[in-house]
Biopython code that builds the backbone (N, CA, C, O; Angstrom):
import numpy as np
from Bio.PDB.StructureBuilder import StructureBuilder

atoms = [
    (1, "MET", "N", (-14.292, 5.436, 18.305)),
    (1, "MET", "CA", (-13.725, 5.149, 18.815)),
    (1, "MET", "C", (-13.558, 6.591, 19.671)),
    (1, "MET", "O", (-14.012, 7.654, 19.249)),
    (2, "ARG", "N", (-12.684, 6.420, 21.199)),
    (2, "ARG", "CA", (-12.530, 7.745, 22.437)),
    (2, "ARG", "C", (-11.112, 7.788, 22.425)),
    (2, "ARG", "O", (-10.422, 6.851, 22.830)),
    (3, "TRP", "N", (-10.638, 8.895, 21.953)),
    (3, "TRP", "CA", (-8.854, 9.379, 21.914)),
    (3, "TRP", "C", (-8.562, 9.798, 23.088)),
    (3, "TRP", "O", (-8.904, 10.933, 23.419)),
    (4, "ASN", "N", (-7.761, 8.838, 24.092)),
    (4, "ASN", "CA", (-7.336, 9.324, 25.656)),
    (4, "ASN", "C", (-6.105, 9.606, 25.062)),
    (4, "ASN", "O", (-5.806, 9.751, 26.248)),
    (5, "LEU", "N", (-4.861, 9.880, 24.284)),
    (5, "LEU", "CA", (-4.329, 10.958, 24.988)),
    (5, "LEU", "C", (-3.862, 11.979, 25.798)),
    (5, "LEU", "O", (-2.765, 11.757, 26.310)),
    (6, "ARG", "N", (-4.359, 12.972, 26.040)),
    (6, "ARG", "CA", (-4.173, 13.900, 27.031)),
    (6, "ARG", "C", (-4.717, 12.929, 28.774)),
    (6, "ARG", "O", (-4.530, 13.523, 29.836)),
    (7, "LEU", "N", (-5.331, 11.525, 28.778)),
    (7, "LEU", "CA", (-5.181, 11.350, 30.444)),
    (7, "LEU", "C", (-3.656, 10.600, 30.017)),
    (7, "LEU", "O", (-2.600, 11.059, 30.454)),
    (8, "THR", "N", (-3.687, 9.719, 29.354)),
    (8, "THR", "CA", (-2.486, 9.018, 29.117)),
    (8, "THR", "C", (-1.347, 9.840, 29.284)),
    (8, "THR", "O", (-0.610, 9.805, 30.270)),
    (9, "ALA", "N", (-1.203, 10.656, 28.204)),
    (9, "ALA", "CA", (0.133, 11.443, 29.316)),
    (9, "ALA", "C", (0.025, 11.997, 30.372)),
    (9, "ALA", "O", (0.867, 12.540, 31.087)),
    (10, "ALA", "N", (-0.691, 11.904, 30.442)),
    (10, "ALA", "CA", (-1.146, 12.338, 32.351)),
    (10, "ALA", "C", (-0.571, 11.571, 33.307)),
    (10, "ALA", "O", (0.317, 11.785, 34.132)),
    (11, "ASN", "N", (-1.404, 10.420, 32.980)),
    (11, "ASN", "CA", (-0.969, 9.303, 33.529)),
    (11, "ASN", "C", (0.409, 9.107, 33.373)),
    (11, "ASN", "O", (0.851, 8.621, 34.414)),
    (12, "LYS", "N", (1.381, 9.290, 32.436)),
    (12, "LYS", "CA", (3.092, 9.309, 32.925)),
    (12, "LYS", "C", (4.002, 10.297, 33.320)),
    (12, "LYS", "O", (5.171, 9.971, 33.528)),
    (13, "GLY", "N", (3.610, 11.540, 33.463)),
    (13, "GLY", "CA", (4.328, 13.172, 33.698)),
    (13, "GLY", "C", (4.060, 14.109, 33.105)),
    (13, "GLY", "O", (4.101, 15.229, 33.615)),
    (14, "ILE", "N", (3.635, 13.834, 31.581)),
    (14, "ILE", "CA", (3.617, 14.515, 30.526)),
    (14, "ILE", "C", (2.383, 15.579, 30.769)),
    (14, "ILE", "O", (1.378, 15.042, 30.304)),
    (15, "TRP", "N", (2.087, 16.740, 31.255)),
    (15, "TRP", "CA", (1.165, 17.641, 31.375)),
    (15, "TRP", "C", (0.767, 18.256, 30.124)),
    (15, "TRP", "O", (-0.437, 18.196, 29.873)),
    (16, "LYS", "N", (1.739, 19.001, 29.043)),
    (16, "LYS", "CA", (1.807, 19.911, 27.836)),
    (16, "LYS", "C", (1.819, 19.561, 27.128)),
    (16, "LYS", "O", (2.851, 18.935, 26.887)),
    (17, "ALA", "N", (0.830, 19.572, 26.146)),
    (17, "ALA", "CA", (1.569, 19.230, 24.475)),
    (17, "ALA", "C", (3.026, 19.843, 24.268)),
    (17, "ALA", "O", (3.626, 19.343, 23.317)),
    (18, "SER", "N", (3.632, 20.716, 24.894)),
    (18, "SER", "CA", (5.036, 20.870, 24.107)),
    (18, "SER", "C", (6.134, 20.284, 24.032)),
    (18, "SER", "O", (7.118, 20.238, 23.293)),
    (19, "GLU", "N", (5.502, 19.556, 25.569)),
    (19, "GLU", "CA", (6.488, 18.484, 26.564)),
    (19, "GLU", "C", (6.456, 17.304, 25.650)),
    (19, "GLU", "O", (7.500, 16.704, 25.391)),
    (20, "LEU", "N", (5.039, 16.861, 25.035)),
    (20, "LEU", "CA", (4.995, 15.291, 24.435)),
    (20, "LEU", "C", (5.688, 15.838, 22.997)),
    (20, "LEU", "O", (6.308, 14.973, 22.380)),
    (21, "GLN", "N", (5.650, 17.046, 22.462)),
    (21, "GLN", "CA", (5.825, 17.308, 21.226)),
    (21, "GLN", "C", (7.427, 16.865, 21.390)),
    (21, "GLN", "O", (7.121, 16.035, 20.533)),
    (22, "ARG", "N", (8.239, 16.721, 21.546)),
    (22, "ARG", "CA", (10.011, 17.278, 22.225)),
    (22, "ARG", "C", (10.410, 16.077, 22.807)),
    (22, "ARG", "O", (11.515, 15.605, 23.074)),
    (23, "SER", "N", (8.827, 15.535, 22.996)),
    (23, "SER", "CA", (9.492, 13.847, 23.187)),
    (23, "SER", "C", (9.182, 12.519, 22.122)),
    (23, "SER", "O", (9.695, 11.401, 22.186)),
    (24, "LEU", "N", (8.473, 12.873, 21.422)),
    (24, "LEU", "CA", (7.970, 12.719, 19.932)),
    (24, "LEU", "C", (9.170, 12.910, 19.191)),
    (24, "LEU", "O", (9.823, 11.972, 18.734)),
    (25, "ALA", "N", (9.527, 14.333, 19.042)),
    (25, "ALA", "CA", (10.818, 14.483, 17.990)),
    (25, "ALA", "C", (12.193, 14.097, 18.359)),
    (25, "ALA", "O", (13.100, 14.486, 17.624)),
    (26, "GLY", "N", (12.521, 13.259, 19.585)),
    (26, "GLY", "CA", (13.389, 12.623, 20.044)),
    (26, "GLY", "C", (13.097, 11.961, 19.382)),
    (26, "GLY", "O", (14.003, 12.114, 18.562)),
    (27, "HIS", "N", (12.199, 10.883, 18.792)),
    (27, "HIS", "CA", (12.412, 9.514, 18.781)),
    (27, "HIS", "C", (11.596, 9.751, 17.060)),
    (27, "HIS", "O", (10.903, 8.821, 16.650)),
    (28, "GLY", "N", (11.758, 11.013, 16.182)),
    (28, "GLY", "CA", (11.955, 10.992, 15.134)),
    (28, "GLY", "C", (10.795, 11.373, 14.843)),
    (28, "GLY", "O", (10.781, 11.508, 13.620)),
    (29, "LEU", "N", (9.725, 11.646, 15.304)),
    (29, "LEU", "CA", (8.430, 11.625, 14.968)),
    (29, "LEU", "C", (8.286, 13.539, 15.113)),
    (29, "LEU", "O", (8.342, 13.967, 16.266)),
    (30, "VAL", "N", (8.141, 14.405, 14.162)),
    (30, "VAL", "CA", (8.266, 15.243, 13.889)),
    (30, "VAL", "C", (6.801, 16.005, 13.614)),
    (30, "VAL", "O", (6.412, 16.242, 12.470)),
    (31, "ILE", "N", (5.950, 16.398, 14.952)),
    (31, "ILE", "CA", (4.847, 17.161, 15.055)),
    (31, "ILE", "C", (4.678, 17.977, 14.779)),
    (31, "ILE", "O", (5.663, 18.588, 15.195)),
    (32, "SER", "N", (3.489, 19.330, 13.816)),
    (32, "SER", "CA", (3.628, 20.064, 13.445)),
    (32, "SER", "C", (2.765, 21.526, 15.125)),
    (32, "SER", "O", (1.913, 21.162, 15.936)),
    (33, "ALA", "N", (3.105, 22.312, 15.102)),
    (33, "ALA", "CA", (2.133, 22.857, 16.481)),
    (33, "ALA", "C", (0.696, 22.061, 16.082)),
    (33, "ALA", "O", (0.467, 21.051, 16.747)),
    (34, "GLY", "N", (-0.249, 22.424, 15.090)),
    (34, "GLY", "CA", (-1.180, 22.776, 14.780)),
    (34, "GLY", "C", (-1.463, 21.151, 14.375)),
    (34, "GLY", "O", (-2.290, 20.917, 13.494)),
    (35, "LYS", "N", (-0.927, 20.318, 14.879)),
    (35, "LYS", "CA", (-1.318, 18.777, 14.507)),
    (35, "LYS", "C", (-1.239, 18.686, 16.216)),
    (35, "LYS", "O", (-2.168, 18.682, 17.023)),
    (36, "MET", "N", (-0.169, 18.636, 16.384)),
    (36, "MET", "CA", (0.032, 18.446, 18.087)),
    (36, "MET", "C", (-1.093, 19.448, 18.553)),
    (36, "MET", "O", (-1.891, 18.797, 19.228)),
    (37, "SER", "N", (-1.476, 20.755, 18.467)),
    (37, "SER", "CA", (-2.628, 20.763, 18.981)),
    (37, "SER", "C", (-3.838, 19.875, 18.924)),
    (37, "SER", "O", (-4.449, 19.760, 19.986)),
    (38, "GLY", "N", (-4.223, 19.329, 18.043)),
    (38, "GLY", "CA", (-5.838, 18.340, 17.538)),
    (38, "GLY", "C", (-5.027, 17.173, 17.972)),
    (38, "GLY", "O", (-5.636, 16.647, 18.904)),
    (39, "LEU", "N", (-4.170, 16.672, 17.773)),
    (39, "LEU", "CA", (-4.169, 15.113, 18.968)),
    (39, "LEU", "C", (-4.047, 15.548, 20.658)),
    (39, "LEU", "O", (-4.171, 14.818, 21.641)),
    (40, "TRP", "N", (-3.830, 16.652, 20.599)),
    (40, "TRP", "CA", (-4.078, 17.043, 22.571)),
    (40, "TRP", "C", (-5.193, 17.716, 22.641)),
    (40, "TRP", "O", (-5.332, 18.248, 23.742)),
    (41, "SER", "N", (-5.645, 17.816, 22.249)),
    (41, "SER", "CA", (-6.792, 18.652, 22.525)),
    (41, "SER", "C", (-8.876, 18.151, 21.596)),
    (41, "SER", "O", (-10.023, 18.550, 21.801)),
    (42, "GLY", "N", (-8.185, 17.083, 20.594)),
    (42, "GLY", "CA", (-9.327, 16.496, 20.530)),
    (42, "GLY", "C", (-9.297, 15.058, 19.447)),
    (42, "GLY", "O", (-8.350, 14.271, 19.465)),
    (43, "GLN", "N", (-10.071, 14.952, 18.857)),
    (43, "GLN", "CA", (-9.867, 13.143, 18.555)),
    (43, "GLN", "C", (-9.747, 13.271, 16.457)),
    (43, "GLN", "O", (-10.529, 13.678, 15.598)),
    (44, "PRO", "N", (-8.163, 12.596, 16.418)),
    (44, "PRO", "CA", (-7.451, 12.919, 15.216)),
    (44, "PRO", "C", (-8.137, 13.074, 14.334)),
    (44, "PRO", "O", (-9.028, 13.467, 15.087)),
    (45, "VAL", "N", (-8.603, 13.140, 13.352)),
    (45, "VAL", "CA", (-9.238, 12.402, 12.228)),
    (45, "VAL", "C", (-8.306, 11.333, 11.427)),
    (45, "VAL", "O", (-8.562, 10.255, 10.891)),
    (46, "SER", "N", (-7.363, 11.939, 11.545)),
    (46, "SER", "CA", (-6.346, 10.204, 11.340)),
    (46, "SER", "C", (-5.156, 10.560, 11.285)),
    (46, "SER", "O", (-4.672, 11.542, 10.722)),
    (47, "LEU", "N", (-4.569, 9.591, 11.995)),
    (47, "LEU", "CA", (-2.982, 9.410, 12.414)),
    (47, "LEU", "C", (-2.307, 7.975, 11.841)),
    (47, "LEU", "O", (-3.233, 7.233, 11.513)),
    (48, "LYS", "N", (-1.575, 7.621, 11.715)),
    (48, "LYS", "CA", (-0.657, 7.096, 11.277)),
    (48, "LYS", "C", (-0.276, 5.518, 11.950)),
    (48, "LYS", "O", (-0.266, 5.514, 13.181)),
    (49, "LEU", "N", (-0.044, 4.523, 11.446)),
    (49, "LEU", "CA", (0.161, 3.207, 12.209)),
    (49, "LEU", "C", (1.035, 3.527, 13.326)),
    (49, "LEU", "O", (1.005, 3.244, 14.524)),
    (50, "GLU", "N", (1.700, 4.094, 12.703)),
    (50, "GLU", "CA", (3.763, 4.341, 12.674)),
    (50, "GLU", "C", (3.670, 5.203, 13.633)),
    (50, "GLU", "O", (3.909, 4.637, 14.700)),
    (51, "ASP", "N", (3.324, 6.844, 13.832)),
    (51, "ASP", "CA", (3.204, 7.418, 14.512)),
    (51, "ASP", "C", (2.300, 6.817, 16.122)),
    (51, "ASP", "O", (2.769, 7.225, 17.184)),
    (52, "LEU", "N", (1.206, 5.992, 16.160)),
    (52, "LEU", "CA", (1.075, 5.594, 16.711)),
    (52, "LEU", "C", (2.150, 4.803, 17.766)),
    (52, "LEU", "O", (2.402, 5.033, 18.949)),
    (53, "ASP", "N", (2.510, 4.100, 17.131)),
    (53, "ASP", "CA", (3.913, 3.303, 17.409)),
    (53, "ASP", "C", (5.453, 4.285, 18.584)),
    (53, "ASP", "O", (6.445, 3.870, 19.184)),
    (54, "VAL", "N", (5.000, 5.283, 18.430)),
    (54, "VAL", "CA", (5.899, 6.390, 18.355)),
    (54, "VAL", "C", (5.009, 6.816, 19.532)),
    (54, "VAL", "O", (5.309, 6.650, 20.714)),
    (55, "ILE", "N", (4.137, 7.254, 19.180)),
    (55, "ILE", "CA", (3.521, 7.447, 20.729)),
    (55, "ILE", "C", (3.629, 6.276, 21.753)),
    (55, "ILE", "O", (4.191, 6.653, 22.781)),
    (56, "CYS", "N", (3.231, 4.886, 21.775)),
    (56, "CYS", "CA", (3.247, 4.399, 22.384)),
    (56, "CYS", "C", (4.038, 3.852, 23.002)),
    (56, "CYS", "O", (3.884, 3.129, 23.986)),
    (57, "VAL", "N", (5.545, 4.347, 22.132)),
    (57, "VAL", "CA", (6.945, 3.584, 23.278)),
    (57, "VAL", "C", (7.122, 5.368, 24.006)),
    (57, "VAL", "O", (7.261, 5.440, 25.227)),
    (58, "VAL", "N", (7.107, 6.271, 23.437)),
    (58, "VAL", "CA", (7.368, 7.381, 24.453)),
    (58, "VAL", "C", (6.460, 7.705, 25.504)),
    (58, "VAL", "O", (7.007, 7.984, 26.572)),
    (59, "LEU", "N", (5.285, 7.739, 25.479)),
    (59, "LEU", "CA", (4.446, 7.029, 26.754)),
    (59, "LEU", "C", (4.395, 5.471, 27.768)),
    (59, "LEU", "O", (3.925, 5.180, 28.869)),
    (60, "GLY", "N", (5.164, 4.728, 26.681)),
    (60, "GLY", "CA", (5.263, 3.888, 26.995)),
    (60, "GLY", "C", (3.927, 3.077, 28.122)),
    (60, "GLY", "O", (3.740, 2.838, 29.315)),
    (61, "CYS", "N", (3.113, 2.862, 26.511)),
    (61, "CYS", "CA", (2.124, 2.992, 26.799)),
    (61, "CYS", "C", (1.517, 1.359, 25.912)),
    (61, "CYS", "O", (2.409, 0.722, 25.351)),
    (62, "GLU", "N", (0.283, 0.872, 25.848)),
    (62, "GLU", "CA", (-0.382, -0.304, 25.012)),
    (62, "GLU", "C", (-1.188, 1.287, 23.790)),
    (62, "GLU", "O", (-1.431, 2.492, 23.854)),
    (63, "ILE", "N", (-1.272, 0.273, 22.962)),
    (63, "ILE", "CA", (-3.024, 1.060, 22.025)),
    (63, "ILE", "C", (-4.026, 1.341, 22.818)),
    (63, "ILE", "O", (-4.422, 2.486, 23.035)),
    (64, "GLY", "N", (-4.612, 0.077, 23.413)),
    (64, "GLY", "CA", (-5.623, 0.834, 24.103)),
    (64, "GLY", "C", (-5.595, 1.505, 25.562)),
    (64, "GLY", "O", (-6.547, 1.592, 26.338)),
    (65, "ASP", "N", (-4.628, 1.839, 25.701)),
    (65, "ASP", "CA", (-4.608, 3.180, 26.485)),
    (65, "ASP", "C", (-5.091, 4.310, 25.549)),
    (65, "ASP", "O", (-5.720, 5.179, 26.153)),
    (66, "LEU", "N", (-4.955, 4.505, 24.248)),
    (66, "LEU", "CA", (-4.641, 5.559, 24.033)),
    (66, "LEU", "C", (-6.375, 5.783, 22.659)),
    (66, "LEU", "O", (-6.837, 6.692, 21.969)),
    (67, "LEU", "N", (-6.637, 4.670, 22.888)),
    (67, "LEU", "CA", (-7.955, 4.203, 21.679)),
    (67, "LEU", "C", (-9.187, 3.572, 22.738)),
    (67, "LEU", "O", (-9.313, 2.400, 22.385)),
    (68, "ILE", "N", (-9.710, 3.724, 23.361)),
    (68, "ILE", "CA", (-11.363, 3.132, 24.595)),
    (68, "ILE", "C", (-12.327, 2.884, 22.719)),
    (68, "ILE", "O", (-12.469, 3.612, 21.737)),
    (69, "PRO", "N", (-12.721, 1.594, 23.050)),
    (69, "PRO", "CA", (-13.642, 1.420, 21.817)),
    (69, "PRO", "C", (-14.689, 1.838, 23.093)),
    (69, "PRO", "O", (-14.523, 2.112, 24.282)),
    (70, "GLU", "N", (-15.914, 1.729, 22.141)),
    (70, "GLU", "CA", (-17.097, 2.727, 22.829)),
    (70, "GLU", "C", (-17.660, 1.748, 21.904)),
    (70, "GLU", "O", (-17.093, 1.774, 20.812)),
    (71, "PRO", "N", (-18.850, 0.669, 22.031)),
    (71, "PRO", "CA", (-19.153, 0.337, 20.606)),
    (71, "PRO", "C", (-20.897, 0.284, 21.173)),
    (71, "PRO", "O", (-21.754, -0.501, 20.767)),
    (72, "GLN", "N", (-21.116, 1.676, 22.508)),
    (72, "GLN", "CA", (-22.677, 1.769, 21.777)),
    (72, "GLN", "C", (-22.859, 2.602, 21.103)),
    (72, "GLN", "O", (-23.997, 3.043, 20.942)),
    (73, "LYS", "N", (-22.111, 2.950, 20.665)),
    (73, "LYS", "CA", (-21.992, 4.136, 19.227)),
    (73, "LYS", "C", (-22.215, 3.552, 17.799)),
    (73, "LYS", "O", (-22.218, 4.199, 16.752)),
    (74, "VAL", "N", (-22.356, 2.534, 17.911)),
    (74, "VAL", "CA", (-22.436, 1.181, 17.177)),
    (74, "VAL", "C", (-23.663, 0.594, 16.904)),
    (74, "VAL", "O", (-24.425, -0.039, 17.635)),
    (75, "THR", "N", (-23.742, 0.948, 15.572)),
    (75, "THR", "CA", (-25.791, 0.651, 14.731)),
    (75, "THR", "C", (-25.462, 0.164, 13.532)),
    (75, "THR", "O", (-24.696, 0.635, 12.690)),
    (76, "ARG", "N", (-26.154, -0.900, 13.517)),
    (76, "ARG", "CA", (-26.815, -1.944, 13.033)),
    (76, "ARG", "C", (-27.895, -1.418, 11.957)),
    (76, "ARG", "O", (-28.909, -0.904, 12.427)),
    (77, "PRO", "N", (-27.725, -1.530, 10.062)),
    (77, "PRO", "CA", (-28.996, -1.654, 9.788)),
    (77, "PRO", "C", (-29.866, -2.144, 10.166)),
    (77, "PRO", "O", (-29.605, -3.343, 10.265)),
    (78, "GLY", "N", (-31.451, -1.807, 10.659)),
    (78, "GLY", "CA", (-32.222, -2.477, 10.462)),
    (78, "GLY", "C", (-32.649, -2.742, 11.682)),
    (78, "GLY", "O", (-33.740, -3.271, 11.896)),
    (79, "GLN", "N", (-31.750, -2.365, 12.671)),
    (79, "GLN", "CA", (-31.281, -2.379, 14.084)),
    (79, "GLN", "C", (-32.406, -2.283, 14.883)),
    (79, "GLN", "O", (-32.573, -1.070, 15.009)),
    (80, "ASP", "N", (-33.010, -2.685, 15.309)),
    (80, "ASP", "CA", (-34.077, -2.442, 16.668)),
    (80, "ASP", "C", (-34.002, -0.637, 17.131)),
    (80, "ASP", "O", (-32.984, -0.254, 17.708)),
    (81, "THR", "N", (-35.217, 0.447, 16.807)),
    (81, "THR", "CA", (-34.679, 1.751, 17.330)),
    (81, "THR", "C", (-35.030, 2.017, 18.438)),
    (81, "THR", "O", (-35.544, 3.122, 18.608)),
    (82, "ASP", "N", (-34.842, 0.881, 19.862)),
    (82, "ASP", "CA", (-35.088, 0.780, 21.427)),
    (82, "ASP", "C", (-33.605, 1.022, 21.403)),
    (82, "ASP", "O", (-33.186, 2.151, 21.657)),
    (83, "VAL", "N", (-32.874, 0.148, 21.145)),
    (83, "VAL", "CA", (-31.399, -0.510, 20.913)),
    (83, "VAL", "C", (-30.528, 1.087, 20.747)),
    (83, "VAL", "O", (-29.775, 1.727, 21.480)),
    (84, "GLN", "N", (-31.114, 1.291, 19.349)),
    (84, "GLN", "CA", (-30.677, 2.882, 18.525)),
    (84, "GLN", "C", (-30.762, 3.819, 19.686)),
    (84, "GLN", "O", (-29.731, 4.425, 19.976)),
    (85, "GLN", "N", (-31.625, 3.985, 20.250)),
    (85, "GLN", "CA", (-32.516, 5.068, 21.271)),
    (85, "GLN", "C", (-31.383, 5.504, 21.960)),
    (85, "GLN", "O", (-30.828, 6.599, 21.872)),
    (86, "ALA", "N", (-30.904, 3.916, 23.106)),
    (86, "ALA", "CA", (-30.344, 3.878, 24.288)),
    (86, "ALA", "C", (-29.304, 4.136, 24.205)),
    (86, "ALA", "O", (-28.773, 4.833, 25.069)),
    (87, "ALA", "N", (-28.271, 3.429, 22.576)),
    (87, "ALA", "CA", (-27.304, 4.231, 21.927)),
    (87, "ALA", "C", (-26.676, 5.473, 22.044)),
    (87, "ALA", "O", (-25.572, 5.852, 22.435)),
    (88, "THR", "N", (-27.933, 6.132, 21.484)),
    (88, "THR", "CA", (-28.110, 7.619, 20.893)),
    (88, "THR", "C", (-27.952, 8.612, 21.874)),
    (88, "THR", "O", (-27.124, 9.515, 21.752)),
    (89, "GLY", "N", (-28.923, 8.460, 23.127)),
    (89, "GLY", "CA", (-29.381, 8.951, 24.220)),
    (89, "GLY", "C", (-31.144, 9.543, 23.553)),
    (89, "GLY", "O", (-31.844, 9.906, 24.498)),
    (90, "SER", "N", (-31.589, 9.619, 22.693)),
    (90, "SER", "CA", (-32.397, 10.059, 21.797)),
    (90, "SER", "C", (-33.671, 9.154, 22.738)),
    (90, "SER", "O", (-33.714, 8.057, 23.295)),
    (91, "SER", "N", (-34.723, 10.426, 22.522)),
    (91, "SER", "CA", (-36.565, 9.907, 22.433)),
    (91, "SER", "C", (-37.097, 10.282, 21.295)),
    (91, "SER", "O", (-36.925, 11.081, 20.375)),
    (92, "GLY", "N", (-37.772, 9.483, 21.638)),
    (92, "GLY", "CA", (-39.393, 9.254, 20.663)),
    (92, "GLY", "C", (-38.741, 9.069, 19.178)),
    (92, "GLY", "O", (-37.537, 9.248, 18.989)),
    (93, "PRO", "N", (-39.598, 8.714, 18.196)),
    (93, "PRO", "CA", (-39.534, 7.424, 16.856)),
    (93, "PRO", "C", (-38.477, 9.437, 16.387)),
    (93, "PRO", "O", (-38.510, 10.495, 17.016)),
    (94, "ALA", "N", (-37.641, 9.014, 14.915)),
    (94, "ALA", "CA", (-37.727, 9.391, 14.313)),
    (94, "ALA", "C", (-38.668, 10.099, 13.593)),
    (94, "ALA", "O", (-39.639, 9.497, 13.134)),
    (95, "PRO", "N", (-38.475, 11.755, 13.360)),
    (95, "PRO", "CA", (-39.368, 12.142, 11.651)),
    (95, "PRO", "C", (-39.778, 10.876, 10.976)),
    (95, "PRO", "O", (-39.403, 9.704, 11.003)),
    (96, "ALA", "N", (-40.515, 11.434, 10.481)),
    (96, "ALA", "CA", (-40.617, 10.129, 8.965)),
    (96, "ALA", "C", (-40.224, 11.076, 8.065)),
    (96, "ALA", "O", (-40.607, 12.223, 8.292)),
    (97, "VAL", "N", (-39.500, 10.861, 7.021)),
    (97, "VAL", "CA", (-38.758, 11.164, 5.940)),
    (97, "VAL", "C", (-39.791, 11.683, 4.456)),
    (97, "VAL", "O", (-40.034, 10.741, 3.702)),
    (98, "VAL", "N", (-40.225, 12.701, 4.138)),
    (98, "VAL", "CA", (-41.047, 12.588, 3.368)),
    (98, "VAL", "C", (-40.483, 13.170, 2.143)),
    (98, "VAL", "O", (-39.996, 14.301, 2.125)),
    (99, "PRO", "N", (-40.561, 12.232, 0.896)),
    (99, "PRO", "CA", (-39.454, 13.167, -0.284)),
    (99, "PRO", "C", (-40.963, 13.660, -1.020)),
    (99, "PRO", "O", (-42.081, 13.147, -1.050)),
    (100, "ARG", "N", (-40.202, 15.298, -1.753)),
    (100, "ARG", "CA", (-40.698, 16.160, -2.066)),
    (100, "ARG", "C", (-39.426, 16.299, -3.332)),
    (100, "ARG", "O", (-38.222, 16.051, -3.270)),
    (101, "ARG", "N", (-40.726, 17.062, -5.045)),
    (101, "ARG", "CA", (-39.802, 17.736, -5.493)),
    (101, "ARG", "C", (-38.759, 18.637, -4.958)),
    (101, "ARG", "O", (-38.505, 18.658, -3.754)),
    (102, "ARG", "N", (-38.049, 19.502, -5.961)),
    (102, "ARG", "CA", (-36.841, 20.343, -5.821)),
    (102, "ARG", "C", (-38.051, 21.617, -5.636)),
    (102, "ARG", "O", (-37.682, 22.462, -4.821)),
    (103, "ASP", "N", (-39.370, 21.880, -6.231)),
    (103, "ASP", "CA", (-40.044, 23.086, -5.640)),
    (103, "ASP", "C", (-40.983, 22.904, -4.786)),
    (103, "ASP", "O", (-42.007, 23.570, -4.635)),
    (104, "GLY", "N", (-40.555, 21.811, -4.114)),
    (104, "GLY", "CA", (-41.648, 21.482, -2.700)),
    (104, "GLY", "C", (-42.662, 21.180, -2.443)),
    (104, "GLY", "O", (-43.261, 21.363, -1.383)),
    (105, "ARG", "N", (-43.300, 20.225, -4.193)),
    (105, "ARG", "CA", (-44.800, 20.242, -4.327)),
    (105, "ARG", "C", (-44.545, 18.298, -3.537)),
    (105, "ARG", "O", (-43.463, 18.028, -3.013)),
    (106, "SER", "N", (-45.012, 17.856, -3.565)),
    (106, "SER", "CA", (-44.609, 16.614, -2.772)),
    (106, "SER", "C", (-44.756, 15.354, -4.341)),
    (106, "SER", "O", (-44.764, 16.001, -5.388)),
    (107, "LEU", "N", (-44.835, 14.181, -4.515)),
    (107, "LEU", "CA", (-44.456, 13.041, -5.418)),
    (107, "LEU", "C", (-45.501, 12.845, -4.944)),
    (107, "LEU", "O", (-45.984, 13.129, -3.848)),
    (108, "PRO", "N", (-46.112, 11.998, -6.379)),
    (108, "PRO", "CA", (-47.674, 10.923, -6.403)),
    (108, "PRO", "C", (-47.327, 9.848, -5.732)),
    (108, "PRO", "O", (-46.171, 9.488, -5.510)),
    (109, "PRO", "N", (-48.218, 9.367, -5.428)),
    (109, "PRO", "CA", (-47.801, 8.213, -5.087)),
    (109, "PRO", "C", (-47.480, 7.069, -5.683)),
    (109, "PRO", "O", (-47.708, 7.035, -6.892)),
    (110, "MET", "N", (-46.800, 5.677, -4.961)),
    (110, "MET", "CA", (-46.326, 4.615, -6.077)),
    (110, "MET", "C", (-47.261, 3.519, -5.915)),
    (110, "MET", "O", (-47.175, 2.523, -6.632)),
]
sb = StructureBuilder()
sb.init_structure("model")
sb.init_model(0)
sb.init_chain("A")
sb.init_seg("    ")
for serial, (resi, resn, name, xyz) in enumerate(atoms, 1):
    if name == "N":
        sb.init_residue(resn, " ", resi, " ")
    sb.init_atom(name, np.array(xyz, "f"), 0.0, 1.0, " ", f" {name:<3s}", serial, name[0])
structure = sb.get_structure()
């Protein structure tokens, strides 16, 4: 998922994090300056659903305006490596992982 708060706020005429912070507080959601900075400039690690409700009310938006799905980043175990490479943008096969002992010696063949 991609967090799209700044663009959504800008579309509603809110250009500063402090302005949004005041509006949220006016609707009962008090956010610290540090958390507001994280919401404004990055992708939140966690966010309560109730807080998302308040953000949507203040911005007059839907949840889909704030959270943009990125299905191309999702891979499944055993998925074809060409699909994984296209999704991650990597080129060439991943290097083989060779298990070793803690002292650096190779493990005996099984």
